[in-house]
C-alpha positions as a Markdown table, in Angstrom:
| # | Residue | x | y | z |
|---|---|---|---|---|
| 1 | Arg | 41.9 | 17.4 | -51.5 |
| 2 | Ala | 38.1 | 17.7 | -51.6 |
| 3 | Met | 38.3 | 20.3 | -48.8 |
| 4 | Gly | 40.7 | 22.4 | -50.8 |
| 5 | Val | 38.3 | 22.3 | -53.8 |
| 6 | Ala | 35.4 | 23.2 | -51.6 |
| 7 | Glu | 37.2 | 26.2 | -50.2 |
| 8 | Lys | 38.0 | 27.5 | -53.7 |
| 9 | Ile | 34.3 | 27.4 | -54.6 |
| 10 | Leu | 33.2 | 29.7 | -51.7 |
| 11 | Pro | 34.2 | 32.9 | -53.5 |
| 12 | Val | 31.8 | 31.9 | -56.3 |
| 13 | Met | 29.0 | 31.5 | -53.9 |
| 14 | Asp | 29.9 | 34.9 | -52.3 |
| 15 | Ala | 29.7 | 36.5 | -55.7 |
| 16 | Val | 26.3 | 35.0 | -56.4 |
| 17 | Asp | 25.0 | 36.1 | -53.0 |
| 18 | Ala | 26.2 | 39.6 | -53.7 |
| 19 | Ala | 24.6 | 39.6 | -57.1 |
| 20 | Leu | 21.3 | 38.4 | -55.6 |
| 21 | Lys | 21.4 | 41.2 | -53.0 |
| 22 | His | 21.9 | 43.7 | -55.8 |
| 23 | Ser | 19.3 | 42.2 | -58.2 |
| 24 | Pro | 17.0 | 40.0 | -56.2 |
| 25 | Glu | 14.5 | 39.6 | -59.0 |
| 26 | Asp | 17.0 | 38.5 | -61.6 |
| 27 | Glu | 15.9 | 35.1 | -62.8 |
| 28 | Gly | 19.3 | 34.2 | -64.2 |
| 29 | Ile | 21.0 | 35.0 | -60.9 |
| 30 | Met | 18.4 | 33.1 | -59.0 |
| 31 | Ser | 18.8 | 30.1 | -61.3 |
| 32 | Leu | 22.6 | 30.2 | -60.8 |
| 33 | Ala | 22.1 | 30.4 | -57.0 |
| 34 | Arg | 19.8 | 27.4 | -57.0 |
| 35 | Ala | 22.2 | 25.4 | -59.1 |
| 36 | Leu | 25.2 | 26.2 | -56.9 |
| 37 | Lys | 23.2 | 25.4 | -53.8 |
| 38 | Ser | 22.2 | 22.1 | -55.2 |
| 39 | Ser | 25.8 | 21.3 | -56.1 |
| 40 | Phe | 26.8 | 22.3 | -52.5 |
| 41 | Asp | 24.2 | 20.0 | -51.1 |
| 42 | Glu | 25.5 | 17.1 | -53.2 |
| 43 | Ile | 29.1 | 17.7 | -52.2 |
| 44 | Gly | 28.1 | 18.1 | -48.5 |
| 45 | Ile | 28.8 | 21.8 | -48.1 |
| 46 | Thr | 26.2 | 23.5 | -45.9 |
| 47 | Lys | 25.7 | 27.1 | -44.9 |
| 48 | Ile | 26.2 | 28.0 | -41.2 |
| 49 | Glu | 23.0 | 29.4 | -39.7 |
| 50 | Ser | 23.7 | 32.9 | -38.2 |
| 51 | Val | 21.1 | 35.6 | -37.9 |
| 52 | Gly | 19.0 | 35.0 | -34.7 |
| 53 | Gln | 21.4 | 32.4 | -33.4 |
| 54 | Pro | 23.6 | 32.9 | -30.3 |
| 55 | Leu | 27.2 | 33.6 | -31.1 |
| 56 | Asn | 29.3 | 30.4 | -31.3 |
| 57 | Pro | 33.0 | 31.2 | -31.7 |
| 58 | Met | 33.5 | 27.8 | -33.4 |
| 59 | Leu | 31.1 | 28.9 | -36.2 |
| 60 | His | 30.9 | 32.6 | -36.1 |
| 61 | Asn | 33.5 | 35.5 | -36.2 |
| 62 | Ala | 32.0 | 38.6 | -34.6 |
| 63 | Ile | 33.4 | 41.6 | -36.5 |
| 64 | Gln | 31.1 | 44.2 | -34.9 |
| 65 | Val | 29.1 | 44.5 | -31.7 |
| 66 | Ile | 26.1 | 46.8 | -31.6 |
| 67 | Asp | 23.5 | 47.8 | -29.0 |
| 68 | Ala | 20.9 | 45.1 | -28.8 |
| 69 | Pro | 17.7 | 46.0 | -30.8 |
| 70 | Glu | 14.5 | 45.7 | -28.9 |
| 71 | Asn | 13.5 | 42.1 | -27.9 |
| 72 | Thr | 17.0 | 40.8 | -28.8 |
| 73 | Ala | 19.1 | 39.0 | -26.2 |
| 74 | Ser | 22.7 | 40.0 | -25.7 |
| 75 | Gly | 25.0 | 37.7 | -27.7 |
| 76 | Thr | 22.5 | 37.1 | -30.5 |
| 77 | Ile | 23.6 | 37.5 | -34.1 |
| 78 | Val | 21.7 | 40.3 | -35.7 |
| 79 | Glu | 23.4 | 40.5 | -39.1 |
| 80 | Glu | 25.6 | 38.3 | -41.3 |
| 81 | Met | 28.3 | 40.1 | -43.3 |
| 82 | Gln | 29.7 | 37.0 | -45.0 |
| 83 | Ser | 28.3 | 33.5 | -45.0 |
| 84 | Gly | 30.1 | 30.7 | -43.3 |
| 85 | Tyr | 30.1 | 27.1 | -44.5 |
| 86 | Met | 30.7 | 23.6 | -43.2 |
| 87 | Phe | 32.1 | 20.6 | -45.2 |
| 88 | Gly | 30.5 | 17.7 | -43.4 |
| 89 | Asp | 31.5 | 18.3 | -39.7 |
| 90 | Thr | 34.5 | 20.6 | -40.6 |
| 91 | Val | 34.2 | 24.4 | -40.7 |
| 92 | Leu | 35.4 | 25.6 | -44.1 |
| 93 | Arg | 34.9 | 29.2 | -43.1 |
| 94 | Thr | 33.3 | 30.9 | -40.1 |
| 95 | Ala | 30.5 | 33.3 | -40.7 |
| 96 | Met | 31.4 | 37.0 | -40.2 |
| 97 | Val | 28.6 | 38.5 | -38.1 |
| 98 | Val | 27.3 | 41.5 | -36.2 |
| 99 | Val | 26.3 | 40.6 | -32.6 |
| 100 | Ala | 24.0 | 42.4 | -30.1 |
| 101 | Lys | 25.6 | 43.5 | -26.8 |
């Protein structure tokens, strides 16, 4: 039951992330993002680290492969298209990522 509730909250975080990308200086959006992250922390929802990490199919869904930028190892995540989240030790949603080849 708790996992189902957690999964339903993810689109709210996605919307807040999108709003932050569009208006990174907006104090209201930043405050909302901090409050939501604090709630996630209390519940036990954590963001999966992606950019700069090696691709892990258990945590990441590679949706695009690009030529490796300079000084980037093959198989390294270079961009995150959608954040992934864990609920404790369980993957709620894998991160959608772009990987260097």
